[in-house]
N, C-alpha and C positions, 0 to 999 in steps of 0.2 A: 508223078502225082497219079493218084487213083482216078479211074474213070467211073467210079461207083456213085450211085445215088441211093440214099436210104430214105424210104417213105415210112413215116411213123404216124399211125392213127389207130384209135381203138375201133373205128368203124371199118369193117372189112370191105364194104362197098366203096368207100372213099379211097382206100388203099388201092383197090383194083382199078378204079377209074383213073387215078394218077398214073399207076403202073402201065395200064393199057395205052394211055395217051402218050407217055414217054417212049414206050416201045415203038410206036408208030413214027416218031419224029427224031429219035436219037439212037446212038449206038452205045449208050451207057450201060454198065452192069447195074441192074436194078435189084435192090434188096428191100424187104418189108419187115416191119416190126409192129406189134399190136399195142405195145405199151413202152414206157420209158426204160424199164429194166431190160426188156428184150432188146430195145434199141441200143443200150450200152453194150450188150454182148455182141450184137452185129457190128456196131461201129468199131469196137476194138479189134474184131476179127477181120473186117473188110476194109477199114479205113476209107470210108466214102469221101468224095470231094464235096458233095452237097447232101444236106439233110433237110427234108421237108417234114415238119412236125406241127401238129395242131397244138394250140395252147391249152386245150381242155382235155387232152389225152391223159389218162392216169399216169403219173410219174413223168409227165412231159418235161418238167424242170430238170429232172435227172438226165433225160435224153439230150436236152439242149446243152447241159453242162458237159456231157460226154463228147458232144460235137464241138465244144469250145465256144458256143455262142450265147450261153446264158450268163447273165451277171451273177456274181456270187453274193451280192447284196442289192437291195433296192436302191435306186438313185434317189437323191433328195428331191422332194417335191416342194416347190415354192408355195407358201401360204399367203392367201390374200386377206 
């Protein structure tokens, strides 16, 4: 299994904050992406074990689907 972590966020400061923090406490291979489409490219190439992604990032649903964690449809919501 890959020892990679992919950090996906449109805010460069947030990506750097997470990357710097993980560099200090882990030996994972760290990868960054600024949007969902870039995340798909990196995920396919690097096959990370973990993906950190913001839900407000442009194309974030695409990046979560690429990582295998996004639902393909919305779950049913009970109505009151």
